[in-house]
N, C-alpha and C positions, 0 to 999 in steps of 0.2 A: 517795854516789856509788859507793864501793867495795862497799858492801852490795848495791846494785842490780846491779852487775856480777857479783858472786858468785852472787846469786840467779838471774840470767839464765843463767849457766853451769850451775848445778845443774839448772834446768828443761830446758835444752837436752840435757844429759847424760841425764836421766831420759827425755826424749822419744826420744832415740836408742836407749837400752836397751830401751824398750818396743817400739819399731819392730823392733829385732833379734829380740826374743822372738816377736813376732807373725809375722814372716817365717820364722823357723826352727823353730817349735814349733807343735804342734796338740794340743788336749785332746780326747780321744775317750772315749766310754763303751762298754764291751764289752756286747754283746747276744748271748746264747747261751751254750752250755756247752762248746764245742769246745776251749777252752784251760784247762779246769779240770784240776788244782787250782791251776795257776799264776795264772790270772786267772779271775774269776767273773763271772757275769752281773751287770751293774750297776757293776762296777769302773770307775773313771775313771783313765785313764792319760795321761801326758804323752809325746808322740811328737816326736822330733827329726827333721826332714826330712833325708833322706840319698839320695844317688845310689847306684846299684847297685855302683859301684866302691868305695864306702865301707862296704859291708855285710860281715858275717862270718857264717860258719855258726853256727847256734844263736841268732842274733838273733831276737827277737820283733818282727815287722814288721807294719805296717798297709799294706794294699794293695787295689787294685781286683781283683775276681774276673776270671777269664778270660771271654771272650765265647762260650765253646763250649757246645754242648748235647751231653749224653751219654745213652746208653741204658742204663738200669738195669733189666734184665729186659725187660718189655714197655712200660715207662714211659720217656718222654723227660724228662730233667731239665735245667734250666738253672740256672746259679749265681744266688743271690739278689742283688738290687740292693744297692748300697751297699758300703762298705768292709768288709774282713775283717781279723781279727787272727790271725796264724799264726806258726809257728816256721820259720825259714829252714833248709832242709836241702840245697839245691843251688844253686850259682851257675853262670853260663854257662861251658861247657867242662869242668865237673867231672863225675866219674862219677855216673851215676844210681843212687840206692839201689835194691837188688834189689826191694823191695816196690812200687816205682813204675814198674818197667820196662814193664809191660803198658800203663799209661796214657800213658807218655811215648813208647814205641815207639822207643827209642834207648838206646845205652849211655852217652851224654854229654848233659848239659843243653844244649839248643839255644841258640845265640846269641840274645841279646835276651830271654831268659826266666829265670825262677827257679823252684825247686821249694820248696813249703812243706808243712808237716805240722801237724796239730792235736795238742795235748798229750793230749787226750781222744780216743783213736782210735775209740771207740764212737760218739761224737756228732758227730764232725767230718767235714766234706766238704772235701777239700784236693786236693793234686796226685795222690793215689792215685786219685781219681775224675776230676778235671778235667784232669789232665796239667799241663804247664808253665803258669805264670802270666806275663803280660807284665811284663818288668822295668821298663818305663816306668810301670807302675801302682803301683810301690812309693812310698808316701807318706813313710815313714820308719821309724825304730826306736823301740820303746818304751823310754823312759829309766827311768821309775818310775811307780808308780801311787799313787793315794789310794784305799784300799779302804774304801768306804762301804757295800758290799753292794748289794743290789737296791733299796734305798731311795734311792740317789743320783739326781741329776738326769740324765736320759738325753739325750744328743746324738743326733740322728737319723742313720741311715745307717751305723753301724759294727756289723758282725756278727762274731762269732767263729766 
């Protein structure tokens, strides 16, 4: 009888822990080169869900791209579909970094938005091009990764 009770308690605790992990974390695979050398194409990273009020500058975040279309020369470009992995460089109300002022068109990060930057500035499209990203599109912060290289299993929809 006591063994059965202990077993049920252990199973219930394991179920609760698994449910917490599934609700608060996401495993994503980086696709692209914009976060190199920090993260490489194919790296798998564990992301903890966070609200904007819980973010800090320099966090690596996973977020939805903005829905804007910009003109680059004679070509109109829109953000790729799916999640992106970027470094957080501006929170609502903070000063806009000088290199982003042209895209943001303001001295302060607008309410309800964040600014992000690629670690690999040559290959990344970020707030320098798209301007502010919607703060509501932030999924969370990268906690750590399992670096298996490009041979890792790819989860769809996450671009760096």
